[in-house]
N, C-alpha and C positions, 0 to 999 in steps of 0.2 A: 276692947283692945284687939288690934289685929295681930295675928301671928304670922311670921314669915312663911312663905311657901317653900323656900329653899334657903339653905345655909351653905356657905363656903368657908370651911375651916382653914384659914391661912396658916395655922400652925403646922398642919399636916400636908397641906396641898400648896406648897410653895410653887407659884407659877413660873414657867420657863420664861426667861427674858427679864426677870426682875432680879437684880443682883442683891447680895447680902446687905449692902449699904441702904438701898431703897427699902428692902424688907424690914431691916431693923428700925427704920424711920416710921414704920407703920403704913407703908404703901398698901393700898387696898385694891381689891378687884370687886367691882360692882356688877352683879349679874341681874339683868332685867328679866324679871319673871312674869311680866304682864302678858306675854303671849303663851304661857304655859296653860294648857287646857286639859282638865281631867275628863276622861271619857270612861263611863261605866259600860263595859262591853255587854253586860246583860240587858241594859236598857236599850241598846241598839242592835240586839241580836236579830230582830226581824229584818232590819236593813241589811245586816251582814248576810243573812239567809238569802235575801233577794239578789244581792251582788253576786253571790256564788251560783244561785239557781238560775240566773239569767245568762250565765256563761261569760259575763263581763270580767270576772275575776276568778282566779283559782284559790285554793286554800292557802297556798304560800304567799300569794299577793296580799291577802288579808292579814296573814301573820306578820309580814314585813311592815305593812301599814300601821299595825298596832304595836310595833316594837318587839314582837316575839321572834324567836329564831325560826328559820324555815325548817321544814321536815325534809330530811334527805331521802325521799322516796319518790319514784316516778309519779305515783298516783296523786301526790300533793301538788303537782304542777299541772294536772289535767283540768281543763275547763269542762264543766258539766252544765246540763240544761234541765231545768224544772222537775216536776213530779217526783221521780225517784232518784234524782241526781245521777242519771246515767251518763257515762262518758259520751261525748259528742259523736264518736265513731259508732256507738250502738244506735243512737238516734238516726244517724244518716243511713245506717244499714236497714233499720226498720222502715224508714221512708222509702228507700230504694226497693224494698220488697213489697211495698204497697200497704204496709201496716199502718195502724192508727197510732197517733201520738197521744 
């Protein structure tokens, strides 16, 4: 037997736009849950690490993509590159000084 992925309680969540008459007649809202996809963050943590470490995404980009609230700190918006997750500015300074990456 299949269990529903989602339920919509019409007793508590009367949708806007449906009047009392329609509601009392049993008007329903059908929510298509076929496109809901569960993602286990721990199983994709290596991919997340690569997205951040490549400088393609910052921590808050990942948090937004996974439905988490962003962190209200400047460092959470910084893009970082590989190895020790240094800010890009530090990497550019190191390169400018002739250092090794």
